N, C-alpha and C positions, 0 to 999 in steps of 0.2 A: 327795457333799458335802451337808450338811444346810442347809436354808434359814436365812437370817439372821433372828432374831426381829424382828418388827415390831410396834409398838403400833398397834392399830386399834380402832374401835368399829363395832358393827352396830346399826342402828336402822331403824325404819319411815321410808321416804322422805317428806319433808315439802316439798311445793312443787315448782314446775317445775324448779329447778336440780337438786334431788335426782333427779327422774325422768330428766332428761337424763344425769346421771351413771350411772344404772342402764342406760339405753339405750346409752351409750358402752361400758360393760363388755360388754354383750350383743353389740354390734357387733364388738368386738375378738375375743371368744371364738367366737361362733357364725358370724358372717359372714366375718371375715377368716381365723381359724384353721381353722374346720371347713367353710367353703364353703357355708353355708346361704344361700339367696337372701334378700336383704334384705326382699323383699315377703312372705316366709313368717315371718321373725323377728318382725316387729311386726304386731300384729293388733288387732281391735276390742276384745278382752278387756283390753288394756292400760289403757284408760280407766277401767274399773271395778275393776281389781286393786289389792290392797295390795302395794306394792313395798317391798322391804327392800334396804338399801344398807350395804356394808362400806367404810369409809374409813380410811386412815391418819390419824394425828393431824394431819398437815399438809394434810388435805383431798383427797389423791389417792385416787380410787376403786379399790377392790381386788376387789369382788365385788357381785353383785346376785342377786335372786330375786323371785318374785312368788307371791301367794296369790290364787286365784280362789275365790269362795264365792257362795252364793245362785244367782241366775239365771246368772251368768257361769260357774259351775262345772258347771252341769247337763249341758252337752255333753261335758265331760271326765270326769265321774263317773257318768254314766248317770242323773243326776237324783236320786240317793240323798240323802235329807235328812241334814243334819249332816256331810256329807263335803265338804271343801275340796280344791282342787287346787294342789299346789306345782308351780311350773314356772319355766322360764327361769333356772335356777340356773347362775351362771357366776362363775368366779374367774379373774382375769388370771394369765398364766403366772408372773410373778415372785412371786405371792402363794400359789401352790399349795404345800401341805405345811405351812402355817402355822396350820391350823385354821379358816381363813376359811369354807370350805364348811360345816363342822359348825356354826359359829356362825350362818351364814345359815339353814340348815335349822331350827335351834332357834328362831330369830327368827320364821320363818314359822309354825312350830307354835304359838308363843306368841300370835301374831296370830290364828291359827285358834281357839285356846282362848278368847281375848277376845271372839270373835264367836259363841261357843256351839257351835262345831263339835266333833265327837267323833272324827273321823278325818281323815286327809290322804292323798290319792292322788297319785301322780305317774307320769309316763312316763319311765323311766330309760334313758339310752343304755346299751346292754348292757355296755360297758366300765366303767360306774359302778355296776353291780349290787352289788358287794361293799361299796362306800362306803355306799350306802343300807342294805344289810343290817346293817352294823355299827351303824347308827343306829336299828335296830328295824323297818325296813320289810320286808315280805314280798312277794315277787313272785307274781303270779297271771296266768293267761291266756297266750296264745301271744305269741311275738315279733311285732312289727309295725314297719313302716318309718314314720319321721316325718322329713320333709325328706331322704329318702334314707339315713337313719341308723337302724340297728336299735335298737329299744327294747323294753322290757317294762313292763307296768303293775305298780305296787307300792303297798302301803297300810300305814299305821301307825295303830293306834288311839291316841288321846290320853288 
């Protein structure tokens, strides 16, 4: 059965209420569904990150993601200048298959371009490699565990 079309918008989170909506999506997807410990899901990078939020027209949050850049991205990208780090991409179960994930990735990429970045790295859960590959990301390096979940590093030049 195909998902029912839903009207939504994706934008950079603006203010505490938007950030809390992003965190609520992440909690539902990563902590509740995937069993990631809450103390691993939220980190010091959240304070410096650019968060993106997908919301239905009625304000119900559907998805979230974040961009780390500058000092915040250095630990994730090996300190390579001009490279940001896309992370914490999450879409609630009822919104999967609607294009929300693609829209969130593109919003993070646009935020990266606006900050002068030339590439975006990410650590993809291995089940999501195909999703990111379809969006132009290329895997590199060995598989690694993150919160007990297998991942691979991927990059896309902007």
